[in-house]
LOVEXLO-259446 format. One line per field, with one value per residue (C-alpha): y, z, x; residue in one letter; residue number from 0. Coordinates in nm, 4 decimals, m for minus. Layout:
residues N
c2 <- Y|...;
c3 <- Z|...;
c1 <- X|...;
resn <- a|...;
resi <- NUM|...;
end
This chain:
residues 479
c2 <- m4.1152|m4.3603|m4.4651|m4.1013|m4.0349|m4.3485|m4.2407|m3.8926|m4.0472|m4.2853|m3.9979|m3.7874|m4.0824|m4.1416|m3.7737|m3.7812|m4.1013|m3.9645|m3.6357|m3.8229|m4.0390|m3.7291|m3.5670|m3.8806|m3.8983|m3.5336|m3.5877|m3.8956|m3.7037|m3.4164|m3.6536|m3.6286|m3.9344|m4.0047|m4.0622|m4.2536|m4.4862|m4.2375|m4.3005|m4.0385|m3.8954|m3.6332|m3.3846|m3.2544|m2.9254|m2.7949|m2.5964|m2.7565|m3.0246|m3.0764|m3.3407|m3.5319|m3.7571|m3.9711|m4.1810|m4.3223|m4.2881|m4.3659|m4.0561|m3.9867|m3.7679|m3.4100|m3.2545|m3.4640|m3.3849|m3.5424|m3.5377|m3.6157|m3.7450|m3.8146|m3.4883|m3.2912|m3.0962|m2.7923|m2.6822|m2.3471|m2.1637|m2.1077|m2.3789|m2.6409|m2.7673|m3.0341|m3.2003|m3.3892|m3.4663|m3.5845|m3.3242|m2.9575|m2.8272|m2.5874|m2.5196|m2.6645|m2.6156|m2.7147|m2.8393|m2.9123|m2.7826|m2.9866|m2.9414|m2.6746|m2.4798|m2.1702|m2.3431|m2.5043|m2.1680|m2.0060|m2.2831|m2.2897|m1.9135|m1.8412|m2.2136|m2.4554|m2.5948|m2.7532|m2.6357|m2.8799|m2.8756|m2.8758|m2.7995|m3.0328|m3.1815|m3.4807|m3.3045|m3.2993|m3.4284|m3.3259|m3.0888|m2.7749|m2.6587|m2.3092|m2.0778|m1.9479|m1.5726|m1.4595|m1.5427|m1.3660|m1.5519|m1.8041|m1.6435|m1.6950|m1.5328|m1.7854|m1.7798|m2.0366|m2.0548|m1.8850|m1.5842|m1.4495|m1.4753|m1.5209|m1.8542|m2.0224|m2.1800|m2.5042|m2.5584|m2.5643|m2.9018|m2.8992|m3.1290|m3.2637|m3.2330|m2.9706|m3.1051|m2.8346|m2.9577|m3.1506|m3.3925|m3.5305|m3.2873|m3.3047|m3.1150|m3.1165|m3.0408|m3.0016|m3.1313|m3.1664|m3.4728|m3.5274|m3.9054|m4.1626|m4.4050|m4.4240|m4.0890|m4.0194|m3.7381|m3.5685|m3.3375|m3.1128|m2.8799|m2.7394|m2.7550|m2.5996|m2.8872|m3.1164|m3.0648|m3.2299|m3.1574|m3.3394|m3.4901|m3.5835|m3.8054|m3.8202|m4.0501|m3.9011|m4.1178|m4.1474|m3.9193|m3.6709|m3.6523|m3.8205|m3.8548|m4.1122|m3.9436|m4.0768|m3.8587|m3.9134|m3.7182|m3.6586|m3.6297|m3.4456|m3.4547|m3.1612|m3.2253|m3.4374|m3.6456|m4.0086|m4.0763|m4.4338|m4.5847|m4.2565|m4.2179|m3.9480|m3.7057|m3.4478|m3.1051|m2.9615|m2.5884|m2.2561|m2.2586|m1.9605|m2.1493|m1.8773|m1.8551|m2.1412|m2.2206|m2.4196|m2.7515|m2.8020|m3.1473|m3.3568|m3.7113|m3.9646|m4.1292|m4.4493|m4.7233|m4.8976|m5.2578|m5.5376|m5.8120|m6.1637|m6.3046|m6.1439|m5.9613|m5.6875|m5.3428|m5.1143|m4.8759|m4.5173|m4.2332|m4.1227|m3.7598|m3.5265|m3.1541|m2.9889|m2.6205|m2.4623|m2.7275|m3.0929|m3.3623|m3.6895|m3.9736|m4.2174|m4.5746|m4.7118|m4.6016|m4.4100|m4.4216|m4.1203|m4.0974|m3.7663|m3.5429|m3.8189|m3.8290|m4.0782|m4.0912|m4.2094|m4.2903|m4.0190|m4.1219|m4.2443|m4.0024|m4.2538|m4.1320|m3.7687|m3.5849|m3.3277|m3.0889|m2.9623|m2.6017|m2.4001|m2.0461|m1.7618|m1.5065|m1.1831|m0.9046|m0.5686|m0.3471|m0.3136|m0.0899|0.2009|0.2822|0.2454|m0.0708|m0.2139|m0.2600|m0.5710|m0.8954|m1.0974|m1.4769|m1.6447|m1.9984|m2.0765|m2.2333|m2.5922|m2.5748|m2.8874|m2.8369|m3.1267|m3.1421|m3.2665|m3.1920|m3.5623|m3.6423|m3.5258|m3.4671|m3.1612|m3.1428|m3.0043|m2.7819|m2.9645|m3.0593|m3.2037|m3.4139|m3.5442|m3.8484|m3.9865|m4.3082|m4.2915|m4.5115|m4.7973|m4.7593|m4.6171|m4.3398|m3.9979|m3.6989|m3.4088|m3.1331|m3.0242|m2.7353|m2.6605|m2.6003|m2.4191|m2.6003|m2.6815|m2.7209|m3.0081|m2.9688|m2.6926|m2.7203|m2.7954|m2.5769|m2.6861|m2.4957|m2.7742|m2.5929|m2.4394|m2.5859|m2.6700|m2.6672|m2.3495|m2.0178|m1.6693|m1.3281|m1.0230|m0.6640|m0.3257|m0.1475|0.1943|0.3797|0.7190|0.8966|1.1229|1.3964|1.3749|1.6430|1.5493|1.7109|1.3847|1.1320|1.0111|0.7613|0.5333|0.4077|0.1214|m0.1545|m0.4971|m0.7882|m1.1463|m1.3956|m1.7627|m2.0533|m2.4161|m2.6579|m2.9669|m3.2000|m3.1502|m2.8449|m2.6813|m2.4383|m2.1467|m1.9153|m1.5723|m1.4261|m1.0640|m0.8842|m0.5234|m0.2676|0.0209|0.0943|m0.0619|m0.1296|m0.3093|m0.0553|m0.2769|m0.6480|m0.9094|m1.1922|m1.1291|m1.1288|m1.2503|m1.0280|m1.2917|m1.0524|m0.6911|m0.7404|m1.0069|m1.0319|m1.3713|m1.4577|m1.8115|m1.9025|m2.2210|m2.2841|m2.5558|m2.7954|m2.6309|m2.2943|m1.9391|m1.7059|m1.3440|m1.1599|m0.7819|m0.5629|m0.2080|m0.1063|0.2161|0.2352|0.5066|0.5279;
c3 <- 12.9659|12.6777|12.8013|12.8260|12.4653|12.3482|12.5249|12.3676|12.0233|12.0699|12.1812|11.8782|11.6433|11.7984|11.7557|11.3909|11.3250|11.5015|11.3099|10.9801|11.0744|11.1700|10.8342|10.6478|10.8444|10.7651|10.3978|10.3890|10.5668|10.3151|10.0188|9.8867|9.8602|9.4882|9.3406|9.0213|8.9710|8.9873|8.7614|8.4884|8.3575|8.0789|7.9944|7.6518|7.5091|7.1547|7.2613|7.5813|7.8433|8.2132|8.3708|8.6746|8.8653|9.1514|9.3993|9.7532|9.9337|10.2799|10.4981|10.8432|11.1259|11.0589|10.7548|10.4362|10.1178|9.8121|9.4444|9.1583|8.8737|8.5124|8.4877|8.1643|8.0797|7.9694|8.2237|8.2581|8.5584|8.8384|8.7251|8.9811|9.2301|9.4876|9.6828|10.0043|10.2038|10.5112|10.4998|10.4643|10.1617|10.2714|9.9424|9.6029|9.3353|8.9676|8.8749|8.5275|8.4158|8.1250|8.0498|7.7788|7.6704|7.8433|8.1802|8.1643|8.0880|8.3762|8.6160|8.5197|8.4959|8.7028|8.7277|8.5539|8.2127|7.9326|7.5829|7.2911|7.0962|6.7276|6.5764|6.3084|6.5236|6.7379|7.0243|6.8369|7.0630|7.3834|7.6301|7.7887|8.1350|8.1355|8.3445|8.1979|8.2613|8.0609|7.7571|7.5061|7.2399|7.0684|7.2063|7.5426|7.7169|7.8873|8.0795|8.0295|8.1014|7.7629|7.8600|7.8244|7.4870|7.3134|7.1712|7.0373|7.2922|7.0887|7.1737|7.5502|7.7272|8.0631|8.3243|8.4824|8.5048|8.7628|9.0678|9.0554|8.7219|8.7282|8.4350|8.5014|8.5173|8.8632|9.1067|9.4627|9.7435|10.1201|10.3083|10.6776|10.8147|11.1747|11.1640|10.9703|10.7281|10.3666|10.2259|9.8951|9.6802|9.3664|9.1408|8.8769|8.6261|8.2764|7.9642|7.6182|7.4636|7.3963|7.1974|6.9846|6.6942|6.5277|6.1840|5.9897|5.6838|5.4874|5.2021|4.9715|4.8273|4.4492|4.4404|4.6711|4.9033|5.2032|5.3548|5.5935|5.8478|6.0740|6.3374|6.4739|6.7388|6.6571|6.9749|6.9313|7.1798|7.1214|7.4435|7.5169|7.7653|7.6925|7.7934|7.9021|7.9708|8.0446|8.0857|7.8407|7.8254|7.5528|7.5950|7.2944|7.3119|7.2949|7.6348|7.7116|7.7884|7.7954|7.5353|7.2924|6.9284|6.7041|6.5998|6.2394|6.1488|5.8491|5.8681|5.5858|5.5083|5.7091|5.5772|5.8294|5.8561|5.8884|6.1435|6.0044|6.2663|6.4927|6.7815|7.0217|6.8691|7.0382|7.2832|7.1661|7.3878|7.6237|7.6032|7.8707|7.9027|8.1428|8.2339|7.8892|7.6966|7.5939|7.7490|7.5734|7.7820|7.5853|7.7041|7.6508|7.7962|7.5598|7.4836|7.3139|7.2142|7.2513|6.9560|6.8525|6.7443|6.7463|6.5913|6.8235|6.7074|6.8411|6.7032|6.3935|6.2922|6.0491|5.7400|5.7441|5.4809|5.2794|4.9914|4.7312|4.6148|4.3528|4.4836|4.2852|4.5290|4.4894|4.7188|4.8020|4.6500|4.3239|4.4811|4.6012|4.2891|3.9165|3.8185|3.4986|3.2566|3.1026|3.1927|3.4867|3.4639|3.7792|3.8918|4.1552|4.4857|4.5545|4.8886|5.0790|5.3578|5.6045|5.8188|6.1749|6.3314|6.3601|6.5472|6.9007|6.8167|6.8438|6.5970|6.7551|6.5449|6.2966|5.9370|5.7271|5.4246|5.1723|4.9421|4.6704|4.4699|4.0915|3.8320|3.9261|4.2970|4.3734|4.6408|4.5136|4.7331|4.6370|4.8851|5.2433|5.4810|5.8403|6.0436|6.3672|6.6423|6.5343|6.8044|6.8034|6.5341|6.3433|5.9758|5.8741|5.5742|5.3711|5.0826|4.8862|4.5791|4.2459|3.9867|3.6708|3.4095|3.5204|3.4156|3.4888|3.3576|3.5630|3.4534|3.5815|3.3265|3.4927|3.8009|3.9468|4.2672|4.3904|4.6573|4.9271|5.1570|5.4230|5.3938|5.4434|5.2834|4.9261|4.7456|4.4692|4.1798|3.9684|3.7388|3.6598|3.4236|3.5233|3.2357|3.3410|3.1034|3.1899|2.9968|3.1546|2.9690|3.2420|3.3928|3.7077|3.9730|4.0551|4.3547|4.2927|4.6324|4.6341|4.9380|4.9251|5.1803|5.3534|5.3162|4.9846|4.7652|4.4333|4.1942|3.8870|3.8032|3.5494|3.8108|4.1565|4.4454|4.8071|5.0823|5.2784|5.5499|5.5921|5.3711|5.1179|4.8231|4.6554|4.3098|4.2162|3.8525|3.6673|3.3672|3.1093|2.9790|2.7534|2.7889|2.9008|3.1155|3.2166|3.5390|3.5149|3.8179|3.9471|4.3017|4.5029|4.8032|5.0714|5.2505;
c1 <- 4.1533|4.1231|3.7774|3.6704|3.7789|3.6002|3.2808|3.2992|3.3580|3.0650|2.8388|2.9394|2.8806|2.5377|2.4437|2.5530|2.3540|2.0452|2.0781|2.1003|1.8027|1.6039|1.6930|1.5932|1.2674|1.1915|1.2739|1.0523|0.7768|0.7971|0.7770|0.4187|0.1974|0.1662|m0.1785|m0.1046|m0.3997|m0.6851|m0.9828|m1.0304|m1.3553|m1.3641|m1.6343|m1.5360|m1.6625|m1.6230|m1.3149|m1.1878|m1.2384|m1.3070|m1.0796|m1.2053|m0.9603|m1.0966|m0.8995|m0.9039|m0.5682|m0.4275|m0.3866|m0.2462|m0.3714|m0.2625|m0.0995|m0.0684|0.1238|m0.0407|0.0658|m0.1713|0.0437|m0.0543|m0.2466|m0.2799|0.0387|m0.1628|m0.4238|m0.5997|m0.4470|m0.6932|m0.9366|m0.8233|m1.0841|m0.9876|m1.2661|m1.1806|m1.4994|m1.3024|m1.0275|m0.9397|m0.7474|m0.4712|m0.2883|m0.2064|0.0585|0.0773|0.4243|0.5508|0.8908|1.0257|1.3977|1.4020|1.7084|1.5688|1.5167|1.8606|2.0235|1.8366|1.9416|2.3117|2.3661|2.6787|2.7618|2.9939|2.8987|3.0990|3.1777|3.1872|3.5124|3.4142|3.7547|3.8931|4.1673|4.2420|4.0574|3.7235|3.4468|3.6298|3.4612|3.6079|3.4988|3.3433|3.1280|2.8002|2.7931|2.4873|2.2755|2.0523|1.8606|2.0897|2.4083|2.5772|2.8757|3.1075|3.4346|3.7102|4.0830|4.1350|3.9199|3.5668|3.3939|3.0590|2.9449|2.6345|2.3998|2.3955|2.7650|2.6998|2.6780|2.4969|2.6549|2.3348|1.9584|1.8526|1.6714|1.4038|1.2640|0.9372|0.9488|0.6002|0.3053|0.1520|m0.0660|0.0688|m0.1725|m0.1470|m0.4527|m0.5302|m0.7110|m0.8245|m0.7903|m0.5936|m0.7515|m0.8680|m0.9868|m1.1662|m1.0241|m1.1530|m0.9518|m1.1122|m0.9444|m0.9936|m0.7766|m0.8078|m0.6153|m0.9110|m1.2267|m1.4884|m1.7151|m1.9998|m1.9508|m2.2630|m2.2867|m2.6104|m2.7117|m2.9751|m3.2496|m3.2783|m3.5834|m3.4016|m3.7032|m3.5390|m3.1955|m3.0462|m2.8195|m2.5449|m2.3774|m2.0279|m1.8395|m1.4741|m1.2691|m0.9403|m0.6534|m0.4189|m0.2263|0.0813|m0.1179|m0.1975|m0.5572|m0.6310|m0.9730|m1.1458|m1.5171|m1.6267|m1.9179|m1.9731|m2.1317|m2.3163|m2.3737|m2.1952|m2.0234|m1.8008|m1.4826|m1.2193|m0.9488|m0.9934|m1.0537|m1.2784|m1.1444|m1.2428|m1.1150|m1.2231|m1.3549|m1.3728|m1.7055|m1.7453|m1.9737|m2.1965|m2.0815|m2.3389|m2.2842|m2.2389|m2.4746|m2.7356|m2.5729|m2.6831|m2.6391|m2.3847|m2.5431|m2.5876|m2.4672|m2.7417|m2.8520|m2.9867|m3.0454|m2.8020|m2.8206|m2.8793|m2.6871|m2.7091|m2.4911|m2.4036|m2.2602|m2.0423|m2.1195|m1.7654|m1.4313|m1.2031|m0.8309|m0.6720|m0.3066|m0.1196|m0.2134|m0.4550|m0.8194|m1.1055|m1.4542|m1.7309|m2.0834|m2.3142|m2.6534|m2.8367|m3.1098|m3.2599|m3.4436|m3.5563|m3.7635|m3.5723|m3.6258|m3.3813|m3.4160|m3.2294|m3.1857|m3.0318|m2.8872|m2.6930|m2.5740|m2.7267|m2.4554|m2.6564|m2.9191|m2.7023|m2.5058|m2.4824|m2.2981|m2.1539|m2.4451|m2.2846|m2.4532|m2.3144|m2.3246|m2.4527|m2.5412|m2.8056|m2.7045|m2.8081|m2.9897|m3.0960|m3.3497|m3.3739|m3.6878|m3.6253|m3.9661|m4.0581|m3.7338|m3.6670|m3.3015|m3.0791|m2.7909|m2.4702|m2.2463|m2.0267|m1.9561|m2.2395|m2.1362|m2.3875|m2.3618|m2.5846|m2.5576|m2.5227|m2.6940|m2.4570|m2.5403|m2.1935|m2.1916|m2.0792|m1.9955|m2.2257|m2.1357|m2.0852|m2.1383|m2.0471|m2.3627|m2.4244|m2.6117|m2.9684|m3.2358|m3.4852|m3.7508|m3.5679|m3.4729|m3.1176|m3.0316|m2.7277|m2.5727|m2.4022|m2.2680|m2.3731|m2.6126|m2.4163|m2.6940|m2.8730|m2.7196|m2.8446|m2.7444|m2.8290|m2.7899|m2.8919|m3.1140|m3.1533|m3.0320|m3.1307|m3.0276|m3.3058|m3.2853|m3.5516|m3.6951|m3.4391|m3.0966|m2.9068|m3.1419|m3.1570|m3.3740|m3.2546|m3.4633|m3.3308|m3.4541|m3.3086|m3.3326|m3.2461|m3.2424|m3.2313|m3.1662|m3.2436|m3.0171|m3.1739|m3.4119|m3.6716|m3.8424|m3.6983|m3.8188|m3.5868|m3.6178|m3.4654|m3.3751|m3.2615|m3.1194|m3.2434|m3.1158|m3.2918|m3.6638|m3.7573|m4.0568|m4.1024|m4.2572|m4.2876|m4.2422|m4.3488|m4.3665|m4.5191|m4.2734|m4.2948|m4.1567|m3.9666|m3.8466|m3.7383|m3.4304|m3.5287|m3.7625|m3.8229|m3.9581|m4.0547|m3.9955|m4.0947|m3.8676|m3.9481|m3.6836|m3.4208|m3.5941|m3.5189|m3.7300|m3.6768|m3.7570|m3.7850|m3.8455|m3.7950|m3.7070|m3.7207|m3.4877|m3.4737|m3.1407;
resn <- m|i|l|k|k|a|a|i|l|l|l|a|t|t|i|i|v|l|t|n|l|e|g|q|t|k|a|a|t|n|q|p|t|k|v|q|d|a|s|l|a|l|t|i|y|h|n|g|a|l|f|e|h|k|a|v|i|p|v|k|n|g|q|n|h|i|a|f|e|n|v|c|p|e|i|i|p|g|s|v|f|i|k|a|p|d|g|l|l|e|s|y|l|y|l|y|t|p|p|t|t|k|t|l|l|q|t|f|k|g|k|e|v|f|l|k|n|q|e|k|s|c|n|k|g|m|k|t|a|a|m|l|l|s|y|n|g|n|k|a|v|i|k|t|d|q|g|i|f|e|t|e|v|s|k|i|v|f|p|s|l|p|e|n|l|s|l|v|p|q|i|q|a|t|l|f|f|q|k|m|g|q|a|p|l|e|l|l|y|l|s|n|k|l|g|w|q|a|n|y|t|g|l|l|s|q|d|e|n|s|i|e|i|q|a|f|a|r|l|q|n|y|s|q|m|k|i|n|r|a|g|v|r|l|i|a|g|n|v|r|f|g|r|g|r|d|l|p|v|p|r|m|f|e|a|k|a|l|a|a|s|p|a|p|l|p|e|e|p|s|r|q|e|l|f|e|y|h|l|y|e|i|p|q|v|i|d|l|a|p|l|g|a|k|n|i|r|l|f|d|a|g|s|l|p|c|k|k|k|l|v|l|q|s|g|s|f|y|y|y|r|s|v|d|r|s|q|k|t|l|h|p|d|v|i|l|e|v|d|t|k|d|k|n|l|p|f|p|a|g|n|f|r|i|y|k|t|d|s|k|n|v|p|i|f|v|g|q|q|r|i|r|s|v|a|s|g|e|k|i|v|l|n|l|g|k|a|f|d|i|t|a|r|k|k|q|l|t|f|n|r|i|k|t|d|s|r|y|k|y|s|y|s|s|s|y|e|i|k|i|h|n|s|k|d|r|p|v|t|i|f|i|r|e|e|i|p|g|q|w|s|i|t|d|e|n|i|p|h|i|r|e|d|v|r|h|s|v|w|k|m|e|i|p|a|s|a|t|k|i|l|r|y|s|v|r|v|i|d;
resi <- 0|1|2|3|4|5|6|7|8|9|10|11|12|13|14|15|16|17|18|19|20|21|22|23|24|25|26|27|28|29|30|31|32|33|34|35|36|37|38|39|40|41|42|43|44|45|46|47|48|49|50|51|52|53|54|55|56|57|58|59|60|61|62|63|64|65|66|67|68|69|70|71|72|73|74|75|76|77|78|79|80|81|82|83|84|85|86|87|88|89|90|91|92|93|94|95|96|97|98|99|100|101|102|103|104|105|106|107|108|109|110|111|112|113|114|115|116|117|118|119|120|121|122|123|124|125|126|127|128|129|130|131|132|133|134|135|136|137|138|139|140|141|142|143|144|145|146|147|148|149|150|151|152|153|154|155|156|157|158|159|160|161|162|163|164|165|166|167|168|169|170|171|172|173|174|175|176|177|178|179|180|181|182|183|184|185|186|187|188|189|190|191|192|193|194|195|196|197|198|199|200|201|202|203|204|205|206|207|208|209|210|211|212|213|214|215|216|217|218|219|220|221|222|223|224|225|226|227|228|229|230|231|232|233|234|235|236|237|238|239|240|241|242|243|244|245|246|247|248|249|250|251|252|253|254|255|256|257|258|259|260|261|262|263|264|265|266|267|268|269|270|271|272|273|274|275|276|277|278|279|280|281|282|283|284|285|286|287|288|289|290|291|292|293|294|295|296|297|298|299|300|301|302|303|304|305|306|307|308|309|310|311|312|313|314|315|316|317|318|319|320|321|322|323|324|325|326|327|328|329|330|331|332|333|334|335|336|337|338|339|340|341|342|343|344|345|346|347|348|349|350|351|352|353|354|355|356|357|358|359|360|361|362|363|364|365|366|367|368|369|370|371|372|373|374|375|376|377|378|379|380|381|382|383|384|385|386|387|388|389|390|391|392|393|394|395|396|397|398|399|400|401|402|403|404|405|406|407|408|409|410|411|412|413|414|415|416|417|418|419|420|421|422|423|424|425|426|427|428|429|430|431|432|433|434|435|436|437|438|439|440|441|442|443|444|445|446|447|448|449|450|451|452|453|454|455|456|457|458|459|460|461|462|463|464|465|466|467|468|469|470|471|472|473|474|475|476|477|478;
end
């Protein structure tokens, strides 16, 4: 009888051990294979980035559970692409649930929590057991031995970290392989949390007929991901990327350092046309801290011819109504036109900052403008500010509204005087550029105009040193 009981006990113990082993084996089998050391390549757009993780991992015959760790915490849902040449992708899941107050409240609703004792007594700092019944905003309803009452969420202490939280952002995938061995994997996804923009610095020559231009790419990491030794490519062009934003970020002027002894120059990013855009490949690997930025040399354009123009511009509202006859003081815009036709270089969108040295050869900042992308050979037109020593006064001399044969159409006849004074000790050339709406014609003028396009008329005026000249003209506009 004793032997029979011992045998039964041994059999039960064996079953329990085998059951535990089976459970442990199943748990171990369900644990995904972690891919932690994948190489990272980034293709960065003006308002987002494409992440590319590559790795070779050991796989078994049949179903494999794989987890890519160290992925970006903020990815665009639905943008994931997993490439496994030797396997079949069955499913994937993006997991990242950091422990926020909201997730902790959701997890512990209906469960035991603790309440901090903040009374001024010997029990201050002690915790009281409670049950979390519900919550709304910063208030929670709890149940203790003293009853049910409302309290602030900040007074609740959670007993542990929930098991269902994923503290590290990861993409888990289930893949099927027909044989065991080493398998290459590639993971692609998009994020709006990176971007880049071009920053240009130009140094004007003393005669203002040429400008030396340097171009830098400012990479901006708006994510919480630390990027280590990533290969980086930049896309220049207006790519429709989904919901994103421009990343206007300033950059201080950086002087070009000279090497103390001859050394090979750093390699410039290579450029190629891709689809309808331009792709720049950065030759070195890049590190980017979370919420960090870095300036990378994009190219040196060298010396380009340029031309400074003083352009007096005003809006079209004058031509539809009578305006205040008192004289309006204006200053012409300082326009710098940079000619790029001799350089096979596109200029991606970005901030353009211009410097010029003074009489003591000290660089002075003279203006900036954000430019749109400029194709190879096109002019770069920069509006740098207002001319200090040139003043203009514009006034409307006459205005008449005239009924036409059409029931709903009117014509407008008006005349103007623009008086420009040059306070400089040298002559200047001023371009007066007027935007005129509708169907228009110049009916009278003391200086001949040029019809620049359907909406603009331009007069060129030479003004001697310390002198004043006047433009008078009349316009007829049909609405």
